[in-house]
FILUM-339332 format. One line per 2 residues: number of its first residue (from 1); for each residue z, y, x of C-alpha. Coordinates in nm, 2 decimals, padded with zeros to 4 digits, always signed. Example, Ala and Ser with C-alpha at 12.3 -4.5 7.8 and 13.67 -1.06 7.14 Angstrom:
FILUM-339332
1> +00.78 -00.45 +01.23  +00.71 -00.11 +01.37
***
This chain:
FILUM-339332
1> +09.76 +08.61 +11.49  +10.13 +08.55 +11.35
3> +10.21 +08.27 +11.42  +10.11 +08.33 +11.77
5> +10.37 +08.63 +11.78  +10.80 +08.60 +11.78
7> +10.91 +08.62 +11.48  +11.10 +08.94 +11.56
9> +10.81 +09.11 +11.67  +10.55 +09.06 +11.43
11> +10.64 +09.35 +11.20  +10.54 +09.58 +11.52
13> +10.24 +09.45 +11.59  +10.12 +09.45 +11.24
15> +10.26 +09.80 +11.19  +10.02 +09.89 +11.57
17> +09.71 +09.72 +11.38  +09.81 +09.91 +11.08
19> +09.79 +10.28 +11.27  +09.43 +10.19 +11.45
21> +09.27 +10.18 +11.13  +09.11 +10.47 +10.95
23> +09.19 +10.52 +10.53  +09.02 +10.25 +10.40
25> +08.99 +10.04 +10.69  +09.01 +09.65 +10.65
27> +09.20 +09.40 +10.83  +09.10 +09.00 +10.84
29> +09.40 +08.76 +10.88  +09.34 +08.35 +10.92
31> +09.67 +08.19 +10.93  +09.77 +07.84 +10.94
33> +10.04 +07.83 +10.68  +10.19 +07.48 +10.79
35> +10.51 +07.43 +10.82  +10.50 +07.34 +11.14
37> +10.26 +07.53 +11.28  +10.23 +07.89 +11.06
39> +10.35 +08.18 +10.91  +10.43 +08.17 +10.54
41> +10.18 +08.35 +10.27  +10.50 +08.54 +10.15
43> +10.59 +08.65 +10.52  +10.25 +08.77 +10.56
45> +10.23 +08.97 +10.25  +10.53 +09.16 +10.33
47> +10.39 +09.23 +10.65  +10.14 +09.38 +10.59
49> +10.30 +09.60 +10.33  +10.56 +09.68 +10.49
51> +10.28 +09.87 +10.75  +10.06 +10.03 +10.43
53> +09.81 +09.76 +10.36  +09.69 +09.58 +10.05
55> +09.58 +09.24 +10.01  +09.22 +09.30 +09.86
57> +09.08 +08.91 +09.85  +09.24 +08.60 +09.99
59> +09.14 +08.24 +10.00  +09.32 +07.92 +10.05
61> +09.18 +07.64 +10.21  +09.30 +07.31 +10.38
63> +09.06 +07.10 +10.66  +09.09 +06.79 +10.78
65> +09.17 +06.94 +11.15  +09.34 +07.25 +11.07
67> +09.56 +07.18 +10.78  +09.61 +07.43 +10.51
69> +09.54 +07.84 +10.60  +09.55 +08.14 +10.46
71> +09.27 +08.41 +10.47  +09.34 +08.76 +10.33
73> +09.16 +09.11 +10.35  +09.38 +09.40 +10.36
75> +09.29 +09.75 +10.28  +09.46 +10.08 +10.46
77> +09.58 +10.31 +10.13
***
């Protein structure tokens, strides 16, 4: 999601998603993390934390076609 949204608007959209969640609600994100196409994991985590979401689980994988990618589950406190 975050790699398809302009950097200036990312926090706005994550905040909107967070507001839609009830307490304990979960948001799942899968995003490429290549330098030329993707969002750094630290930025994803900061966007989510700023919106009141806490990382519950994550996985880093690499596939032949997609390259490295991050998958994370975030929970609203």
